[in-house]
N, C-alpha and C positions, 0 to 999 in steps of 0.2 A: 634426440630431442629430451629434454630434461623434463622431470615433471612438474617443476614448477612454471613454467610457460603457459601449460593447460590450465592449472588452477587459476592463475592468474587471470587469464583470459575467460575463464568461466565466471570469474568474481567480477570481472569488468562488463561481462554480459549481464550479470545480475542487476549491475549499477544502472546502466544504460536501460535496460528493462524497468527499473524503478523510475527513472527520469522521463521515460516515455509516457508511463501511467501517470505521472505527477504534470505531465504538460497535458494530457488528455483530461484531466480534472479543472485544468484552467477554464475549460469550456463552461462548466458549472460553476466554478469559482466567480467567473468574470460574467457570468449571463446578465446580471443586473444592468452592466454597461456593454454588451457585446457589440453594439452599434459603433461604440469606438475603439474597444479593446480587441475587436477581431484581428488586427494585424499582429497584436503580441501572441493571441492564441495561435493562429496560423503559424505564425514565425517560431515558436515553441516545438510545435507538433512536427512541422518539416525539419527543424534543426535535429531533434533527436533521431528521426527516422532517416534522415541524412548521415547523420553520426553513424548509426547502426550499419548503414549500407556501405560508407566509405572504410570502415574498420574491417567490415566483412571481405569486402574487395581487395584490401591491401593485404591481407593474412593470407597464408598458403592454406590450401584446400582443408587439411586435418585440423590445422588451428582455427580456420574460420568455422568449421562445424563446432568446435569447442566454444568458441564465442557465442554464436547463433543458439546453441544449447543452453547457454546462460541466459541470454535474453529470453527464451521460450519457457524456462524453468521459474522465471519470476512470476509469470501469471498463475500458474495452479498454486504456489506460495501463497501469492497475494489472496487469492480467492478462499484458500484453505483458512487463512486468518479469520475471513467472515464466517466461515461456518464454525469455528471454535468460539467466537466472539461471544455471540448472542447465548449459547447454553451458559457459558461463563458469568456473564453478565446477570442472566436470569437467576442462576444458582446464587449469586451474591446478594442480589436485592431481595430474595425470598426467605432470607434468615428470620426466624420470629422472634418476638420481641414479648408478647405475653400471650393471651388465649387468642390464637388465630390471627393475631395482627402482626404484621410485617414491621421492620425496623422502619421502612419508609412512611408506614401508616402512623407509627408511634411518634415519629419526627414530626409529621404533618398535625397530628391531634394530640399531642402530649401537652401538659402542663408546663409551665414555664419552669425551670429548674429541675425537671424530672431528669433522671438519667438513663440513658440508653446504653446496655451493654455493647 
């Protein structure tokens, strides 16, 4: 077995994991019209879950495990983005403009034409 096949299958697993999370987000995105959109929502979830199962069943055991590790590895990666997102955003919006005033506050309460660094 070459080293290219496991790498490609792991990346394919990451992609399928991403698409599965995106399909799950359709529940939230289409909640305002869930009464009429539920076939699309359920179809997307079932489609990507079915794709995962079919690919895993068609591959030999050792390659199937690599693919499923790729699917499973996307979840900690995705959750890790949430863990680093909020501290980074808080640090960016907390830049000070004047004496105890943040850049956001200076923009909201500043005078027209006032320059903010």
